C-alpha positions in Angstrom: 9.7 33.0 10.1 11.6 35.7 8.2 12.2 35.8 4.4 15.8 34.5 4.7 14.8 31.5 6.8 12.0 30.8 4.3 14.4 31.1 1.4 16.8 28.7 3.0 14.1 26.2 3.7 12.9 26.5 0.1 16.4 25.8 -1.2 16.7 22.7 1.0 13.3 21.3 -0.1 14.1 21.9 -3.8 17.5 20.2 -3.5 16.0 17.2 -1.7 13.1 17.0 -4.2 15.7 17.0 -7.1 17.6 14.1 -5.5 14.4 12.1 -5.2 13.5 12.9 -8.9 16.9 11.8 -10.0 16.7 8.5 -8.1 13.3 7.7 -9.5 14.3 8.9 -13.0 17.4 6.6 -13.0 15.4 3.7 -11.6 12.9 3.8 -14.4 15.1 4.9 -17.3 18.6 3.7 -16.3 19.9 6.8 -18.0 23.3 7.9 -16.7 22.1 11.5 -17.1 19.9 11.1 -14.1 22.7 9.6 -12.0 25.0 12.5 -12.9 22.2 15.0 -12.0 21.7 13.0 -8.8 25.4 13.5 -7.9 25.1 17.3 -8.3 21.8 17.4 -6.5 23.3 15.6 -3.4 26.3 18.0 -3.5 24.0 21.0 -3.7 21.9 19.7 -0.8 25.0 19.6 1.4 26.1 23.0 0.2 22.7 24.6 0.8 22.7 23.4 4.3 26.3 24.3 5.0 26.7 27.7 3.3 23.3 29.2 3.3 22.1 28.4 6.8 24.0 31.4 8.1 22.0 33.8 5.9 18.9 33.1 8.1 20.8 33.9 11.3 20.1 37.2 13.1 23.8 37.4 14.0 24.7 37.8 10.4 24.0 41.5 10.6 26.2 42.0 13.7 29.5 41.9 11.8 32.4 39.6 11.1 32.8 38.2 14.6 29.1 37.1 14.6 29.6 35.5 11.2 32.6 33.5 12.6 30.4 32.4 15.4 27.8 31.1 12.9 30.5 29.1 11.1 31.6 27.6 14.4 28.0 26.7 15.1 27.6 25.1 11.7 30.8 23.0 12.3 29.6 22.0 15.7 26.2 20.9 14.2 28.1 18.9 11.5 30.2 17.3 14.1 27.2 16.3 16.1 25.6 14.8 13.0 28.7 12.8 12.3 28.8 11.7 15.9 25.2 10.5 15.8 25.9 8.6 12.6 28.9 6.9 14.2 26.7 6.0 17.3 24.0 4.6 15.0 26.7 2.6 13.1 28.2 1.0 16.2 24.6 0.3 17.5 23.8 -1.6 14.3 27.1 -3.5 14.6 26.1 -4.5 18.2 22.5 -5.4 17.3 23.2 -7.3 14.1 26.4 -8.8 15.4 28.6 -7.9 12.4 31.2 -5.2 11.6 29.5 -4.6 8.2 25.8 -4.1 9.1 24.9 -2.0 6.0 25.8 -2.4 2.4 24.6 -1.4 -1.1 23.9 -3.7 -4.0 26.0 -2.3 -6.9 25.4 -4.9 -9.6 22.6 -7.0 -11.1 24.0 -10.4 -10.3 21.3 -11.1 -7.7 18.2 -10.3 -9.8 15.3 -10.6 -9.2 15.7 -11.0 -5.5 18.0 -8.0 -5.0 18.3 -5.0 -7.3 21.1 -2.5 -7.9 20.6 0.4 -5.6 19.1 -1.7 -2.7 20.3 -0.8 0.7 20.7 -4.0 2.6 20.9 -4.8 6.3 23.4 -7.6 7.2 23.1 -9.9 10.2 25.9 -11.9 11.7 25.9 -15.6 12.6 26.4 -18.7 10.6 24.7 -18.5 7.2 22.1 -21.1 6.2 23.5 -23.3 3.5 23.8 -27.1 2.9 26.9 -28.5 4.8 29.2 -30.8 2.9 31.9 -32.6 4.8 35.2 -33.2 3.0 38.6 -34.5 3.9 42.0 -33.1 3.1 43.0 -29.6 1.9 41.1 -27.0 0.0 43.2 -27.8 -3.1 42.1 -31.4 -2.9 38.5 -30.4 -2.6 38.8 -28.2 -5.8 40.3 -31.2 -7.7 37.4 -33.5 -6.7 34.5 -31.1 -7.2 32.4 -31.4 -10.3 30.1 -28.7 -11.7 27.8 -30.1 -14.5 26.0 -27.7 -16.8 22.7 -27.9 -18.6 21.1 -25.7 -21.3 19.3 -22.6 -20.0 18.0 -19.3 -21.3 19.1 -15.8 -20.7 17.0 -12.8 -21.6 19.1 -10.1 -23.2 17.2 -6.9 -23.7 14.0 -9.1 -23.6 15.2 -11.5 -26.2 15.9 -15.2 -25.2 19.4 -16.4 -25.8 20.4 -20.1 -25.3 23.4 -20.7 -23.1 24.6 -23.2 -20.4 24.1 -22.9 -16.7 25.7 -24.8 -13.8 23.1 -27.0 -12.2 24.9 -28.5 -9.2 28.1 -29.0 -7.3 29.0 -32.6 -6.9 31.5 -33.9 -4.4 31.9 -37.7 -4.4 28.4 -38.9 -3.6 27.0 -35.6 -2.4 25.1 -33.3 -4.9 24.1 -29.8 -4.0 21.9 -27.8 -6.4 23.7 -24.7 -7.8 20.4 -22.9 -8.1 19.6 -23.1 -4.4 16.2 -22.6 -2.9 15.5 -19.3 -1.2 16.1 -20.9 2.2 19.8 -20.6 1.4 21.1 -17.3 2.8 22.4 -14.5 0.6 25.7 -13.6 2.2 28.0 -10.6 2.1 31.7 -11.5 1.9 35.1 -10.2 1.3 36.4 -12.0 -1.8 39.8 -13.4 -2.7 41.4 -11.6 -4.6 40.5 -8.4 -2.7 40.1 -6.2 -5.8 36.3 -6.3 -6.0 35.1 -4.9 -2.6 32.4 -6.7 -0.7 30.2 -9.1 -2.8 26.6 -10.0 -2.2 25.8 -13.5 -3.5 23.9 -16.5 -2.4 25.6 -19.3 -0.5 25.4 -22.5 -2.5 27.1 -24.8 0.0 29.3 -24.7 3.1 32.2 -27.2 2.8 33.8 -28.3 6.1 36.8 -30.5 6.9 36.3 -30.2 10.6 39.0 -27.5 10.9 38.1 -25.0 8.2 34.9 -24.0 6.5 34.6 -22.6 2.9 31.5 -21.2 1.2 30.9 -21.6 -2.5 28.7 -18.8 -3.9 26.6 -17.8 -6.9 24.6 -14.8 -8.0 21.0 -15.7 -8.7 21.3 -14.0 -12.1 24.7 -15.6 -13.0 25.1 -18.7 -15.1 27.8 -20.3 -13.0 29.1 -20.7 -9.5 31.7 -18.0 -8.6 34.5 -20.4 -7.8 34.2 -22.9 -10.7 36.1 -20.6 -13.1 38.7 -19.7 -10.5 37.5 -16.1 -10.9 37.0 -16.1 -7.1 38.4 -18.4 -4.5 36.2 -20.3 -2.1 35.2 -18.0 0.8 36.7 -18.8 4.2 34.2 -18.5 7.1 36.1 -15.6 8.6 35.6 -13.6 5.4 31.8 -13.8 5.6 30.4 -10.6 7.1 26.9 -12.0 7.5 23.7 -12.7 5.6 21.2 -10.3 4.2 18.3 -9.7 6.7 16.2 -7.3 4.6 16.5 -4.6 2.0 15.3 -1.1 1.3 14.9 -0.3 -2.4 16.3 2.8 -4.1 18.1 4.3 -1.1 21.4 2.8 -2.1 21.4 4.9 -5.3 22.4 7.9 -3.1 25.7 6.2 -2.4 26.2 5.1 -6.0 25.6 8.7 -7.2 27.9 10.2 -4.6 30.7 7.8 -5.6 30.1 8.6 -9.3 29.0 5.0 -10.2 26.9 6.4 -13.0 26.9 3.6 -15.5 25.2 0.2 -14.9 27.4 -2.9 -15.2 27.1 -4.9 -18.4 25.3 -7.8 -16.6 22.3 -5.5 -15.9 21.3 -6.0 -19.6 20.5 -9.7 -19.1 18.3 -11.7 -16.8 18.5 -15.4 -16.2 15.1 -16.9 -17.1 13.3 -18.3 -14.0 13.2 -22.1 -14.0 16.1 -22.5 -16.3 
């Protein structure tokens, strides 16, 4: 291996190491400084591979035409990498039976079961949640649904703060716990309104009138069910992308850094106390 090849390899290793340090630094400190450094480290990793790989090529010394050939080779390699990524994406769609097989957790609403920065794999199929049969329209269901609250505790920066949490959804004689057991699936869905992107929350219940199905959802770290404040509408079955199969911690920070999501959401400063 010549000195140019060795230098290029050294640059790549250094850039990759810097990305890893930034991810770990942000995870343990939550400082936006590490996330911004992570963004520049990812960009530098791409640039090192794209612009400096030609320095190690023997054809570099053969003139301008040889340099153009190197650029074409680099573009071909980039196209091949993108092609492989697309093949992997479609393969995951086929295996997991969903058009959204991968997602990244961007908030802290699912603590402690899912953390911001988790890369999640999503599987299709009907999510596991209690089924409640209702009659009439969705609007009539909303009018007859009751969501009682009880005192609970939220830890804000480690200090307990008394508040109120929704304990159940009650429809006529049927009661469904709003803090569901872990057997209820965590689902990935497209919300209404559409302004928030895909949301990753647990399915509290699946309401069916024989023609349509709607999911009511809740973040494990949230005090209330998403739909009770009309912040989000009940989720139609067709808007559910699937349920979370498993997660890989930290990897999702690469996407967050790349899309400049440097600051943590405000909800990451509080944790719903277990057993509340």
